[in-house]
N, C-alpha and C positions, 0 to 999 in steps of 0.2 A: 600219634596213633589215631586219635579221634578224627583228625582231618583226613587221614588216609582212608579210614573206614567210611566216612561220609562220601568221599570221592568215589570209592569203590561201589557203594550202594547206588549213587547217582548214575554211574556208567551202566551198572546192571539194569536199572530201570529204563534207561534210554534204549538199551538193546531190546529189552522186553517190550517197550512201547512201540519201537520200530517194527519188530516182528509182528506184533498184533495188528498194526496198521496195514502191513502188507497182506496179512491173512484175511482181514475182515473189511478193509477199506475204511475203517473208522478208528480213531485213537481212543475209544471208550470201551472198557471191559465190562462184562456182565457181573452181576452181584455175586460175591463169594467171600473168601477169607484170604487176606494177604499176611504173610509172615516175614518180618525183617530179621535177618540173622546178625549175630555179633553186636547186638544192641540190647538195651534194657527196656522192658515194657513195650515190646515191638509188635504186638499182635492185636488185631481188631477185626470185627465183622465190618465189611465195607460195602457200600452201595454203588460206588463209582470209582474208576481209576482212569485217568487220562493224561496225555502228554501235552504240555503247553507249548506254544510256538518257540519259546526259548529253550526247550529241551528239558524243563523241569517236570517231575512226576507229581501229580496231584491225586492224593487218595482221600476220598470222603468216607470217614468212618460213621457207623450208625445205620439205621434203617432208612431207606429212601422214602421221601414223601411223594414220590411220583410212581407211575407205573402200576398203581393199584396196591402197592405194598404197605401203605399206611392205613391204619384202622382208625375210625372215629367211634367213640363211645358216647351214648346219649341217654339222658334221663327223661322219663315221661310219666304221666299219671292219668287216671281216668276220672278224677273228681271234677265237678263242674267248675271249680276254681280253687285257688290255693288258700282260701279262707274257709275253714271247716269247723263243724261243731266241736266244742270242747270235749275232750276224752275220746275223740275219734281215733280208731286204729285202722291202719291200711298198709298198702304197699305202693312203692314206686317201681318202675321197670327200668332196667338198664339194658341197652341193646348195643350190639357192635355191628358196624358195617365196614367191609373191606378188610385189608390186611392179608397176610399170607394164608392162603386157603388151606384148611385142614390143620392149622396150628392154633392152639388155644393161647390166648393172651390174658394176662391178669390185670384187671382194673381194681383199684383200691376204692374204698368207700368209707364214709363216716356219717354218723347221725348225731347231731349235737344241737344245743340250744336250751333256753330256759324252760321250754315246753316239752322236753323229751324225758318223761319220767322213767324211773327204774322199771325194767321189765318191758320197755317199749320195743325191744329188739337189740341185736348186736350193735354196740357203739361204733365199731370199726372193723375192718377186715379186708380181705381180697376175694375176688370172684374170678374164676377162670372162664372165659367166654370164647365160643366159636362164633363165626359170622352168622347172623340171623337166628340166634338162639338166646332170646331174652331171659333175664333172671330177675327175681323180685328182691327188693330191699325193704325190710319191714320198719315201720315207725309208728308212733302214737303221740298225738299232741295231748297236752295237759289242760290246765285250767284256762278259762277265757282270758285273752290278753297276752298269753305266752306264745312262743313260736318254736318250731322244730325244723332244722335244716338238714336235708340229705344232700351229700356232696360226693362226687367221684373224681378220681384222678387217673389219667391215662399213663401207660408205660412210656418210657423214653422212645421218642421217634414217632409217637402217635398222638392223637388229639382227643379231647372230650368237649362236646358242645351239643346241647346245654349240659353243663356240668354240675349245676346246683339248683335245688328247688327248696324254697322256704314255705312251710305251712303255718298259718296263723290261726289260733283257736279263738272262736267266738262263742258267746252264750247261745245255746241251742234255741232255735225259734220254731214257729209253726206248731205251737202246742206241745213241744217236746223239749224239756220236761215240765213246763209249768205255764201258768202259775201253780205252785205247789200249795196244797191246802194247808191252812194254819195248823200248827201242831206237828207237822211232819219234820223229822230230823233233816239236817243238811245232807245232801248227796255225798257219800264218801268219795274220796279221790280215787279209790280203787274200783269204783263202779264205772260202768261203761254205757254210754248212750247208744241204743240200737238205731237212733236216727229215725227219720220219717220216710226214707226211701222205700222201706219194706211195706209201707202202708198202701202202696198201689195195688196190692194183692197179686203182684207178678214177680217182684224182685225177691230174690233169696239172699239173706244176710248170712254169709259164711263166717259166723262169729267165732273168734278165737280169744281166749283169755286165760289168765292164771287160775289155778285151783283156788276156790273160795271167793273169787270175784263175782260181782252181780252185774248182769246186763239188764237194762230196763227199756221197755217198748211202750209207747203211748198206744192205747186202744183206739183203733180207727173206727169211724162210723161206717156202717154198711153202705154200699153204693146203690143198692136196689131197694124197692119198696115191699118185697115179698118176705124179707126176713130181718130180724133184729140181731141175729147171731153172727159173730165173727170168731173164727177159730185160730188160736195161737198154735202153731205146728212146729215141732222140732224133730228132725231126722238125723241119722248118723251120716258122717262125711269122712273124707280122707284123713282128717286129723282128730277123729273121735278118740278120747282118752280111754285108758284101761282102769277098771275098778271105780267107775264113776257113779255118783249119786246126783240125780237131777232134782232140784226143788223149784217149783213154780208157784208163785203167789200173785194174786190180783189185789191191788189196793190203790188208794189215792197218793201214796208216797213212792216216788221213783227212786230206784237204786238201793232200797232198804228192805231187808227181810224182817218180818215180824216187828213193824214199827211200833214203838211204845205208845200206848194210848189209843191204838187203832185195832179194833177187833176184826179178825178175818174169819169169815165163815169157813167151815170145814170143806164145803164144796168149792171154795175159791183157792184152795192150796193143795198141793200134792208133793210127795217125795217118792222117788222110784229109782231103781237100778236099771230099768229098761232103757235100751239105747236106740232101738229101731224106730219107735214112734211114740212121742209124748205130746199130748195136746190138751188145751184148755178152751172150752167154749164159753165165750163171754157174751152175755145178753146186755145189749146197750139200752134196753127198755123192756118193761113187762109186755108179754104178748101171749095170745092163744090161751088165756086163762091162767097163765103162770104169772102171778102178781107178786109173789114174795120169794125170798131166797129159800125158805124152808120147803117150798114146793118142788124145788129142782134137785136132781140127783147129783152125785159127785161128778166133778169135771164140768159142771155147768154153773157159772158164776154170774149172778145178777149185779151188774155195774152200770146203773143208769147214767146216760150222758147228761141227764138233767141235774145230776149231783155235781158235775164238773168232770175234769179229765181223770180217767183211771189209767193205771199202768200195769203191765205184766212184768214182774221181776223174776228172773231166772238165775239160779246159782248152780254151778257145777263143782263138786268136790271130788277130786280124782286122785288115784294112787300112782298112775304112770302116764307120762307124756313124752313122746319122742323129743329128745333135746334139740333136734334140728328145727323144731317148730318154735321159732323165737318169740312168737306172740302167744304161745300157749296152745292148748288143745281146745276142741269145741265141737259144735254141731252146726247144722244148717237150719236157719229160722225163716219162716214166712207166715203170712196171714192168708187164711182162706175164708170164703163166704159160704154160709149155709143157705140152702134153697128153701128151707121151711122153718117153722117155729116150734118144732117138737124136739124134746131132749132125747127121744128114743129112736 
């Protein structure tokens, strides 16, 4: 019976192939579905069917790699290189080119390694992608010397290249965060370096972090000779949390709020539930007759560069954050320059 069924199927396909050749002038069928009756496990999506010279039927199951039907998924990033400052948080982008138009395909991803701390983003999952519609994958590296790898996998019949990026954490440089003044506590692993990129007075740091974490930013020197004042500026963004309290402090100790043994003047710290605009004016030197901290009003902090590097530490304690924001909620941070040396 098994031989008779096979013979019957072969004859059926020969007739089918012959009819197709007469109708189209070619023994190759367009992509579709073929179903074999009277057998077990006899159905598949196929990309090609043809009749060989000896009369055999050849069916290629799966998605074709030709004719624009195969998609390629690729990872990319916007960092200068894959060696990044310790505790850096960011995204890589996964894009799709090609594949069936209008049909979303799932690419799998994983974030793993010794430098991927808890809360750095989803460890693994799947993303449905259409062509030319990139999607971010969040990650965060940990302590210096560790690494974090973001990897993707393509669905069957498709490709992924480049499919893996490994980020290595290094000790922050360029004066951020140190040298740290003697007597400052160690930077907690939950604190996040704001990096030096925002110190160009143009870049906006779209900072996201867990409730209760601290982000620290090295105070940059002014670029002009008309003012000693630089303004730390925080504004609301697309992922600003609900029920949030913002605390801002200026001190020599990065990543630590209220460092033991270090007195912080009342003008150099604030706590507010305001979300639209929070700022701190940092004086990098005495100027215009304002020579001591006591002469300055709230929101104006004297942090002379001659003392060494100062930092702005900011902490957000919030009640609600959209769970889809895997890096947490936050604000947009940037530095501005004042044009004069008046606190009013």
